[in-house]
Every structure is written in structure tokens, then in C-alpha cells.
C-alpha positions in Angstrom: -5.7 -20.7 1.4 -3.0 -22.3 3.4 0.0 -20.9 3.8 2.0 -24.1 4.9 4.8 -25.2 2.4 4.6 -21.4 0.8 6.8 -18.5 0.7 5.6 -15.4 2.1 7.1 -11.7 1.4 6.9 -9.3 4.4 8.0 -5.6 3.7 9.0 -3.6 7.1 9.5 -6.9 8.4 12.2 -6.4 11.1 9.4 -4.3 14.0 6.6 -3.8 14.5 3.9 -5.2 12.3 5.4 -6.4 10.0 7.9 -8.6 12.7 4.8 -10.0 14.2 3.1 -10.9 10.8 6.4 -12.7 9.9 6.6 -14.6 13.3 2.6 -15.6 12.7 3.4 -16.8 8.9 6.4 -18.8 10.3 4.5 -20.3 13.1 2.0 -21.5 10.1 4.6 -23.2 8.1 5.3 -20.4 6.0 9.0 -19.7 4.5 9.2 -15.6 5.1 11.0 -13.2 3.7 12.0 -10.5 5.6 12.2 -7.4 3.2 14.0 -4.4 5.4 16.4 -1.8 5.4 17.1 -2.6 9.2 20.1 -5.5 8.3 20.9 -6.2 11.8 17.7 -7.0 13.2 16.3 -8.2 9.6 18.8 -11.0 9.6 18.1 -11.7 12.7 14.5 -12.2 12.6 15.0 -13.9 9.3 17.6 -16.4 11.0 15.2 -17.1 13.9 12.1 -18.0 11.7 14.2 -20.0 9.7 13.4 -17.5 6.4 15.8 -15.2 4.6 16.1 -11.4 5.0 16.5 -9.2 1.9 17.6 -5.7 2.6 15.2 -3.8 0.6 14.2 0.3 -0.1 10.6 -0.6 -1.4 10.9 2.8 -2.8 13.6 1.3 -5.4 11.7 -1.5 -7.6 15.1 -3.0 -8.5 15.5 -3.8 -4.8 11.8 -4.9 -4.2 12.6 -6.9 -7.3 15.7 -8.4 -6.0 13.5 -9.0 -2.4 10.7 -11.2 -4.8 13.4 -13.2 -6.7 14.5 -14.2 -2.9 11.4 -15.1 -2.3 11.3 -17.4 -5.5 14.5 -18.2 -4.6 13.4 -20.4 -1.6 12.0 -23.0 -3.9 8.6 -22.8 -2.2 5.8 -21.0 -4.4 5.2 -17.3 -3.3 1.4 -16.9 -2.4 1.4 -14.6 0.6 2.6 -10.4 0.5 1.9 -8.2 3.1 3.0 -4.5 2.6 4.0 -3.3 6.2 6.8 -0.9 5.6 6.1 2.6 5.9 7.3 6.1 7.2 5.4 8.8 9.2 5.4 12.5 8.9 3.8 15.6 10.6 3.8 18.7 8.7 1.4 21.2 8.1 0.1 22.2 4.5 1.0 25.8 6.0 3.3 25.8 9.0 2.8 28.8 11.8 5.5 30.9 9.8 3.5 30.9 6.5 5.4 28.7 5.0 4.2 26.0 2.8 4.5 22.3 3.6 8.2 21.3 1.9 7.7 19.6 -1.1 10.6 17.0 -0.4 9.2 15.4 2.3 6.0 15.4 1.3 7.6 13.3 -2.3 9.8 10.9 0.0 6.3 10.0 2.3 4.5 9.4 -1.1 7.9 7.6 -2.3 7.8 5.1 0.5 4.8 4.3 1.4 2.4 5.0 -1.9 4.8 3.8 -4.5 6.7 1.2 -2.2 3.4 -0.8 -1.7 2.5 -0.5 -5.3 6.1 -1.3 -6.2 6.0 -4.5 -4.0 2.3 -5.3 -4.9 2.8 -5.6 -8.6 6.2 -7.1 -8.8 5.3 -9.7 -6.1 1.9 -10.4 -8.2 3.7 -10.9 -10.9 6.0 -13.6 -9.7 2.6 -15.1 -8.1 1.1 -15.4 -11.4 3.8 -17.9 -12.5 2.9 -20.3 -9.7 0.4 -23.4 -10.3 -3.3 -22.6 -9.2 -4.6 -24.3 -5.6 -7.7 -25.1 -6.2 -10.3 -25.3 -8.5 -11.2 -21.6 -8.3 -7.6 -20.9 -9.7 -6.6 -19.0 -6.4 -2.5 -18.3 -6.4 -2.4 -15.7 -3.7 -3.1 -12.7 -1.6 -1.4 -9.4 -1.1 -2.3 -7.6 2.3 -1.8 -4.1 2.1 -1.3 -1.6 5.2 -3.0 1.7 5.4 -4.2 3.6 8.5 -7.4 5.2 9.5 -5.5 8.4 9.0 -6.4 7.6 5.3 -9.9 8.3 6.3 -9.4 10.6 9.2 -6.1 12.7 8.8 -5.1 14.6 11.7 -3.9 18.4 11.6 -0.3 17.9 10.1 -1.1 14.7 8.7 -1.4 15.7 4.8 1.7 13.4 3.5 1.0 10.5 5.4 -2.8 10.4 4.9 -2.6 11.0 1.2 0.1 8.1 1.2 -2.1 6.0 3.1 -5.3 6.8 1.4 -3.3 5.9 -1.6 -2.9 3.0 -0.7 -7.0 2.4 0.1 -7.5 3.8 -3.3 -5.6 0.9 -5.2 -7.2 -1.7 -3.1 -10.5 -2.5 -5.6 -9.0 -1.8 -8.7 -5.9 -4.0 -7.9 -8.1 -7.0 -6.6 -10.0 -6.5 -10.0 -6.8 -6.3 -12.0 -5.3 -9.6 -10.1 -8.6 -11.4 -10.2 -7.2 -12.8 -13.9 -3.9 -14.4 -12.2 -6.0 -15.7 -9.2 -4.6 -13.2 -6.4 -6.5 -11.5 -3.8 -6.0 -7.8 -2.8 -7.1 -6.7 0.9 -6.0 -3.4 3.0 -6.1 -3.2 6.5 -6.4 0.5 8.2 -5.0 0.1 11.6 -6.0 2.9 14.5 -3.3 3.3 17.4 -1.1 0.5 17.6 1.7 -0.1 20.4 5.1 0.0 18.4 8.4 1.2 19.0 7.3 4.2 16.9 5.9 5.2 19.9 9.1 4.8 21.7 10.2 3.9 25.4 11.1 7.2 26.7 10.2 8.3 30.5 7.1 10.2 29.3 5.9 7.6 26.6 3.0 6.0 28.8 1.6 9.5 29.8 2.1 10.1 25.9 0.4 6.6 24.7 -2.1 6.9 27.4 -3.7 10.4 25.5 -3.8 8.5 22.2 -6.0 5.6 23.5 -8.6 8.0 24.9 -10.5 8.1 21.8 -10.3 4.5 21.6 -14.1 2.8 22.2 -13.5 -0.6 23.4 -10.9 -2.3 24.7 -9.6 1.1 26.0 -6.2 0.1 25.2 -4.0 0.6 22.0 -3.9 -2.9 19.7 -0.7 -5.3 19.6 1.1 -6.1 17.0 0.4 -10.0 17.6 -3.4 -9.3 16.7 -2.7 -7.1 13.5 -1.0 -10.5 12.6 -3.5 -12.6 13.2 -5.9 -10.6 11.2 -3.6 -10.5 8.3 -3.8 -14.9 8.9 -7.5 -15.0 8.6 -7.7 -12.6 5.7 -5.1 -15.3 3.9 -6.8 -18.1 5.2 -10.7 -16.7 4.2 -10.8 -17.3 0.4 -13.9 -14.9 0.1 -12.7 -12.1 1.4 -11.6 -9.8 -1.4 -11.1 -6.3 -2.6 -12.1 -5.0 1.4 -10.6 -2.3 3.2 -10.7 -3.3 7.3 -10.4 -0.9 10.0 -8.6 -2.4 13.0 -8.9 0.4 15.6 -10.8 -0.8 18.8 -13.6 2.0 17.2 -11.2 5.0 17.5 -12.4 7.8 15.0 -9.7 10.6 14.7 -10.4 14.2 15.9 -8.6 17.1 14.1 -5.7 17.2 16.6 
């Protein structure tokens, strides 16, 4: 599948994995829609790439619908959807004081990470279904969702986060089966430790990152957002990749802590 001349929507496209993906898809000739809550940075990225910014809380279905409408309004056929918006959270099921996990924080993580992914995937796929097929196979587009290795090996304190990312993994096969009827493929990437702004720029950031890198098998470093973006592109371009969950982690296996 060639993204040149098509539209692509990337949630969380104003920074980190999403921004790197937006830049890669734009380099390949796609008109990108940066769907993000960060208005200042999102507009800057979209303007630089000749794309469109849509202020989007992915947990709000109407805002997601507006972002998809913005992609359709570019006049380019919507072909690529990348779900990379998400939030982290650290809280034990029962904390050291014996109190249970806050249900509000748990619900918030699920709403953003899992329901947000569902919202954009389903609304955008409906828009893709209205486009003309690209080839004799009836292919119309592709959805790439972002989970995490925490979906498979959640660490202490990752109950909500792992549940949300595990849900994304669990949606992969049924979504691919559902969307086969409209010629849309679905794949999920599970990143490991990737060097994004989430890990900060403080004086002890390097020391903190070194501890994170310790369990990585090879290469002995954090992954880079541009490497993630190239994986997204390869999944878009390879028409036979469908219903797959791909680890992107340098061989790391999360330990309990």
C-alpha cells in the first residue's frame, strides 16, 4: 500500500511516537491529521508537515468524529489510522497503607488508552469503508494500534495501564476479522522502553534511563521514535500483515519491578 496522495490520522501526533510517525508518513507523501490535546505543539507539527491539526480528546467520541471529518475534508482518501495517544499511571491494587486502587484513576486510564483506541479505530474505519478500493484484493486502508509490552508483562503498579494495553491487544484479531469486510487491516505494536519525553529531561534522567535499559537484550539502549515510525510504515506497506501483535522492544522482558 502506497500512502502517497492519501490522508492519515495520528492520535497523539504532537509528540513522541505519534509525532515521529506523522513525520514519516508525511515524508512518504501522506496528508497527516495530527489529533492531539496539545494545541500549540500540534498546530506547529501539522503546519510544518503541511497537514491539519485537530484538537482531540480520544475518550470523547464526538471529538474523534470531528478529527476523522477533518481527515475526510482534506479531499484525500483516508487510508491510514495510527492510535498512539495514551497516558501512564502507577498505582498498586492495594497500596502500602492498605487502601484499594482508586477506581477513578483506573477508569481514566481505560477511557483514554482503551476506549480512545476503540473510538478512533471504529470511527475512522467507517470513513475508510466509504473510499474506493485500492486494488483487486479490495484493500482500502490499515489501522495500527499502539499497546505496550506491559500488556503482556505488567509490572508492579501497572494494573490500570496493563489492563488498558492488554485490551488493545485483545481487540486486534476481532477487529481485523470485522474490518476484513471493508478491506481494512489491523495490527498492533507493543513498544518496550522508547526514548520519548515521558522519561523527562531532569538532571537524573540519564541515570533513570540507564536502569530502564538494563534488561534490554540488544541493542543495549532505548528504542527511538523514528524506529517505531519505520515499523508503522512497514506494516502499512506490507499488504499481507494483518491481525498481528508485534513486540518492538530490543528483546526486553519486564521483571516484576
